[in-house]
C-alpha positions as CSV (number, residue, x, y, z in Angstrom):
1,X,104.1,137.0,93.8
2,X,106.4,136.2,96.8
3,X,110.1,135.9,96.5
4,X,111.6,133.0,98.6
5,X,115.2,132.6,99.3
6,X,117.2,130.3,101.4
7,X,120.7,129.2,102.3
8,X,121.8,125.8,103.5
9,X,125.2,124.5,104.3
10,X,125.8,120.8,103.7
11,X,129.2,119.1,103.9
12,X,131.1,122.4,103.6
13,X,129.1,123.6,100.5
14,X,126.7,126.5,100.8
15,X,123.8,126.5,98.5
16,X,121.5,129.5,97.9
17,X,118.2,129.3,96.1
18,X,115.8,132.2,95.2
19,X,112.4,131.2,93.9
20,X,109.5,133.5,92.9
21,X,106.3,131.8,93.9
22,X,103.0,132.7,92.2
23,X,101.0,132.7,95.4
24,X,101.8,134.4,98.7
25,X,100.6,131.5,101.0
26,X,104.1,130.0,101.1
27,X,105.8,131.0,104.4
28,X,109.1,129.1,104.1
29,X,110.8,126.5,102.0
30,X,113.0,123.9,103.5
31,X,115.4,122.1,101.1
32,X,117.3,119.0,101.4
33,X,120.4,118.4,99.4
34,X,120.7,114.8,98.4
35,X,124.2,113.4,98.0
36,X,125.6,110.0,97.3
37,X,123.8,107.4,99.4
38,X,124.7,103.9,100.4
39,X,122.9,102.8,97.2
40,X,125.7,104.5,95.2
41,X,125.9,107.3,92.7
42,X,124.3,107.0,89.3
43,X,121.1,105.4,90.5
44,X,118.0,106.6,88.7
45,X,116.0,109.3,90.5
46,X,112.4,108.8,91.5
47,X,110.1,110.3,88.9
48,X,107.5,112.8,89.9
49,X,104.8,114.1,87.5
50,X,103.3,117.5,88.4
51,X,99.9,118.1,86.8
52,X,98.4,121.6,87.1
53,X,96.7,123.9,84.6
54,X,98.1,126.9,86.5
55,X,101.5,127.0,84.8
56,X,103.0,129.3,87.4
57,X,102.2,126.9,90.2
58,X,103.5,123.8,88.3
59,X,106.6,125.6,87.1
60,X,107.3,126.8,90.6
61,X,107.0,123.5,92.3
62,X,109.1,121.6,89.7
63,X,112.4,123.2,90.6
64,X,111.7,122.8,94.3
65,X,111.2,119.1,93.9
66,X,114.3,118.9,91.7
67,X,116.2,120.5,94.6
68,X,115.0,117.6,96.8
69,X,116.6,115.2,94.3
70,X,113.6,114.1,92.1
71,X,113.4,113.8,88.3
72,X,110.4,116.0,87.6
73,X,108.1,116.2,84.5
74,X,105.2,118.7,84.2
75,X,101.8,118.5,82.4
76,X,99.2,121.2,82.2
77,X,96.1,119.2,81.5
78,X,94.7,115.7,82.0
79,X,95.4,114.4,78.5
80,X,99.0,115.3,78.6
81,X,99.4,113.9,82.1
82,X,98.1,110.5,80.9
83,X,100.4,110.6,77.9
84,X,103.5,111.5,80.0
85,X,102.6,108.8,82.6
86,X,102.3,106.2,79.9
87,X,105.7,107.2,78.5
88,X,107.6,108.0,81.7
89,X,106.0,105.7,84.4
90,X,106.3,108.0,87.3
91,X,106.7,106.9,90.9
92,X,104.4,109.6,92.1
93,X,102.0,112.2,90.7
94,X,101.0,115.5,92.2
95,X,97.6,116.2,90.6
96,X,95.4,119.2,90.5
97,X,91.7,118.4,90.4
98,X,90.3,121.2,88.3
99,X,92.0,120.4,85.0
100,X,90.9,121.1,81.4
101,X,90.1,118.2,79.2
102,X,89.9,115.5,81.9
103,X,89.6,116.4,85.6
104,X,92.1,115.2,88.2
105,X,89.8,112.6,89.7
106,X,89.3,110.9,86.3
107,X,93.1,111.2,85.7
108,X,93.7,109.4,89.0
109,X,91.2,106.6,88.1
110,X,93.0,106.1,84.8
111,X,96.4,106.1,86.4
112,X,95.2,103.4,88.9
113,X,93.8,101.3,86.0
114,X,97.1,101.4,84.2
115,X,99.7,101.5,86.9
116,X,97.9,100.1,90.0
117,X,99.5,100.9,93.3
118,X,102.9,101.3,91.8
119,X,102.3,105.0,91.4
120,X,101.5,107.2,94.4
121,X,98.8,109.7,93.5
122,X,98.5,112.9,95.5
123,X,95.7,115.4,94.9
124,X,96.5,119.1,95.4
125,X,93.5,121.4,95.2
126,X,92.1,124.7,96.4
127,X,88.7,123.1,96.6
128,X,89.2,120.3,99.1
129,X,86.3,121.4,101.3
130,X,83.9,121.7,98.3
131,X,84.9,118.3,96.8
132,X,85.4,116.4,100.1
133,X,83.0,113.5,99.3
134,X,84.3,113.1,95.7
135,X,87.9,113.2,97.0
136,X,87.2,110.5,99.6
137,X,85.8,108.2,96.9
138,X,88.7,108.9,94.5
139,X,91.8,106.8,94.3
140,X,94.2,109.3,96.0
141,X,96.9,108.3,98.4
142,X,96.8,111.8,100.0
143,X,95.0,115.1,99.5
144,X,96.6,118.5,100.0
145,X,95.0,121.9,100.1
146,X,96.5,124.7,98.0
147,X,98.7,126.4,98.8
148,X,100.7,123.6,100.3
149,X,104.2,124.1,101.6
150,X,106.9,122.1,99.7
151,X,107.7,120.1,102.9
152,X,104.0,118.9,102.9
153,X,104.2,118.0,99.2
154,X,107.4,116.0,99.7
155,X,105.9,114.2,102.7
156,X,102.7,113.4,100.8
157,X,104.6,112.1,97.8
158,X,106.4,109.8,100.2
159,X,108.8,108.5,97.6
160,X,112.6,108.4,98.2
161,X,114.5,110.5,95.7
162,X,116.5,107.3,94.7
163,X,114.1,105.0,92.9
164,X,113.0,102.0,94.9
165,X,112.7,100.0,91.6
166,X,116.4,100.2,91.0
167,X,119.0,97.6,92.1
168,X,121.7,100.3,92.5
């Protein structure tokens, strides 16, 4: 377990975050504080669904993405991920491959069938080398290798925190 802490000053406000990460591969965390934009306050946030059977990882990434300004939901298996995606219609999904019930590649295929290209699907796995051919054939927009720094995750999700579907 590695403890991460950081301080950032934005517009006169100083924010400090301390996060215990379940894996020691994280070297640093960069955060962005999102304020009111030209689209105006009160716009719906972009929805991110994190799917990982390792609860420590999923529950550690979720608050980091919330700090970036996203609305985040978490599922711990493939079935729950599909149920949440049907109910919440996420803008992007961060998806582990080795999941119980339904593996991440099948979840990605089903997400594409239901949501098409409207949802960005990013694989995040410790087995990228072992699964390289299967991952190339799967409907992922990006593939990350665990442990991935939060900045790489945010870049791969590539969804503005303010929903692009909104007319705010």
